[in-house]
C-alpha positions as CSV (number, residue, x, y, z in Angstrom):
1,M,-35.2,23.3,38.9
2,S,-31.6,22.2,38.2
3,N,-29.0,24.4,36.5
4,E,-27.2,21.4,35.1
5,T,-27.2,20.9,31.3
6,P,-28.9,17.6,30.4
7,R,-26.4,15.0,29.5
8,S,-28.1,14.2,26.2
9,F,-27.8,17.8,25.1
10,V,-24.1,17.9,25.8
11,S,-23.6,14.6,24.0
12,S,-25.5,15.8,20.9
13,E,-23.6,19.1,20.9
14,V,-20.3,17.3,20.8
15,E,-21.6,15.0,18.1
16,T,-22.5,17.9,15.8
17,R,-19.1,19.6,15.9
18,R,-17.2,19.4,12.6
19,K,-13.9,17.5,12.8
20,Q,-11.1,18.8,10.6
21,A,-8.4,17.0,8.8
22,F,-4.7,17.8,9.4
23,A,-2.5,19.5,6.9
24,P,-1.0,17.3,4.2
25,V,2.5,15.9,4.8
26,V,4.1,16.2,1.4
27,A,7.3,17.4,-0.3
28,P,8.2,18.1,-3.9
29,N,9.7,14.6,-4.2
30,T,6.5,12.9,-3.0
31,R,5.9,9.9,-5.4
32,V,3.2,8.1,-3.4
33,L,0.4,9.7,-1.4
34,I,-1.5,7.7,1.1
35,L,-5.0,9.0,1.9
36,G,-6.9,8.1,5.0
37,S,-10.5,9.2,5.5
38,L,-10.5,11.6,8.5
39,P,-8.4,11.4,11.7
40,G,-10.0,9.4,14.5
41,E,-10.6,10.6,18.1
42,A,-7.2,9.5,19.3
43,S,-5.4,11.3,16.5
44,L,-7.5,14.5,16.8
45,A,-6.7,14.5,20.6
46,A,-3.0,14.0,20.0
47,G,-2.8,16.3,17.0
48,R,-1.0,13.7,14.9
49,Y,-1.8,11.2,12.3
50,Y,-2.6,7.6,13.3
51,A,-2.2,8.1,17.0
52,H,-4.4,5.2,18.1
53,P,-1.9,2.6,19.6
54,R,-3.7,-0.3,17.8
55,N,-3.8,1.3,14.4
56,R,-1.2,-0.5,12.2
57,F,-0.5,2.4,9.8
58,W,3.1,3.0,11.0
59,H,3.9,-0.7,10.8
60,L,2.4,-0.9,7.2
61,A,4.1,2.3,6.0
62,G,7.4,1.1,7.6
63,A,7.2,-2.1,5.5
64,V,6.5,0.0,2.4
65,I,9.6,2.2,2.9
66,G,11.8,-0.6,4.3
67,R,11.9,0.8,7.9
68,A,10.8,-1.8,10.4
69,D,11.7,0.7,13.2
70,L,9.2,3.3,11.9
71,P,6.7,2.7,14.7
72,D,9.4,3.1,17.3
73,L,10.5,6.6,16.1
74,A,9.3,9.8,17.6
75,Y,6.4,11.2,15.6
76,E,8.4,14.0,13.8
77,A,11.1,11.4,12.8
78,R,8.4,9.1,11.4
79,L,7.1,11.9,9.2
80,A,10.6,12.8,8.1
81,A,11.3,9.1,7.2
82,L,8.1,9.0,5.1
83,L,9.0,12.2,3.3
84,A,12.6,11.1,2.7
85,A,11.3,7.9,1.1
86,G,8.9,9.8,-1.2
87,L,5.8,8.9,0.7
88,G,3.2,11.6,1.6
89,L,0.2,11.5,3.9
90,W,-3.2,13.2,3.9
91,D,-6.9,12.6,4.2
92,A,-9.6,12.4,1.5
93,I,-12.1,14.3,3.8
94,A,-11.3,17.9,4.8
95,S,-14.0,18.0,7.4
96,A,-17.1,16.1,8.5
97,R,-19.4,15.4,11.4
98,R,-18.7,12.2,13.2
99,T,-19.4,10.6,16.5
100,G,-16.4,8.4,17.5
101,S,-13.8,7.2,15.0
102,L,-15.6,4.8,12.7
103,D,-15.8,5.8,9.0
104,A,-19.4,4.5,9.0
105,A,-20.3,7.4,11.3
106,I,-19.0,10.1,9.0
107,R,-21.8,12.6,8.0
108,E,-21.7,15.7,5.9
109,A,-18.3,15.0,4.5
110,E,-16.5,17.8,2.7
111,A,-13.9,16.4,0.3
112,A,-10.3,17.6,0.6
113,P,-8.9,19.4,-2.6
114,L,-7.1,16.3,-3.7
115,R,-6.8,17.2,-7.4
116,Q,-5.3,20.6,-6.5
117,L,-2.8,19.0,-4.1
118,A,-1.8,16.4,-6.8
119,Q,-1.1,19.2,-9.3
120,T,1.5,20.7,-6.9
121,L,3.4,17.4,-6.6
122,P,5.4,16.9,-9.9
123,A,6.8,13.5,-8.9
124,L,3.5,12.0,-7.8
125,R,2.9,8.6,-9.4
126,A,0.4,6.8,-7.2
127,V,-2.2,7.4,-4.5
128,G,-3.0,4.7,-2.0
129,F,-6.4,4.7,-0.2
130,N,-6.3,3.6,3.4
131,G,-9.7,2.0,3.6
132,A,-13.0,2.0,1.6
133,R,-14.2,5.4,2.6
134,A,-11.0,7.1,1.5
135,A,-11.1,5.2,-1.8
136,A,-14.7,6.2,-2.5
137,I,-14.0,9.9,-2.0
138,G,-10.5,9.9,-3.4
139,R,-11.3,8.0,-6.6
140,R,-14.1,10.4,-7.4
141,A,-11.8,13.4,-6.9
142,L,-8.9,12.0,-8.9
143,A,-11.0,10.4,-11.7
144,G,-9.3,10.8,-15.1
145,S,-5.9,11.5,-13.7
146,S,-2.8,9.5,-14.9
147,L,-2.0,8.4,-11.3
148,A,-2.1,4.8,-10.2
149,L,-5.0,4.6,-7.7
150,I,-4.6,1.7,-5.3
151,D,-7.2,0.5,-2.8
152,L,-5.6,-0.7,0.5
153,P,-7.1,-2.6,3.4
154,S,-7.7,-0.2,6.3
155,S,-4.9,0.0,8.9
156,S,-7.6,0.7,11.5
157,P,-8.1,-1.7,14.5
158,A,-11.8,-1.8,13.4
159,H,-10.7,-3.7,10.3
160,A,-9.4,-6.7,12.2
161,A,-10.9,-9.4,10.0
162,M,-7.8,-9.3,7.8
163,P,-4.5,-10.4,9.4
164,L,-1.7,-8.0,9.4
165,A,0.4,-10.1,7.1
166,A,-2.3,-10.0,4.4
167,K,-2.7,-6.2,4.9
168,Q,1.1,-5.8,4.5
169,A,1.2,-7.8,1.3
170,R,-1.4,-5.4,-0.2
171,W,0.3,-2.3,1.1
172,L,3.7,-3.4,-0.3
173,E,2.2,-2.7,-3.8
174,L,3.0,0.9,-3.0
175,A,6.7,0.3,-2.9
176,A,6.9,-0.3,-6.7
177,H,5.8,3.3,-7.2
178,L,8.6,4.7,-4.9
179,G,11.5,3.6,-7.0
């Protein structure tokens, strides 16, 4: 009899672990909050938002704040540039079970306390939802608020059907709420 754990057992154990969102990146002057769904595997492994090299978030956010160099900056400098421009970052899901990084694989999602966070941000004007899953959860949580709620095409490499230029045109709608 072998002492090795069967591979299928190890795989299912990994699949059942809950994955946690990161802390919000916000400041008192945050005017626009961008909500993703839940960090993917590359981001969780790196401990930073949008760490997958093919995710276009940093390019799209850079266009919104007028910083084409945003993707080239060190991670902490990227966050500082977002905050200086009045742009915050968080996720609509606080924790969930998920195999891989696709939103379609999210199970047992626990919504983040979005309404509570919004109440702590006196300058907040708009919330942009990075993808359909973030929009579904975020719109429910923020229903009835006076905030502009803006659905955005996902920055994920899994949403490759829309060209980057078309995504950027939609994301630039956020810039009107920063001024």
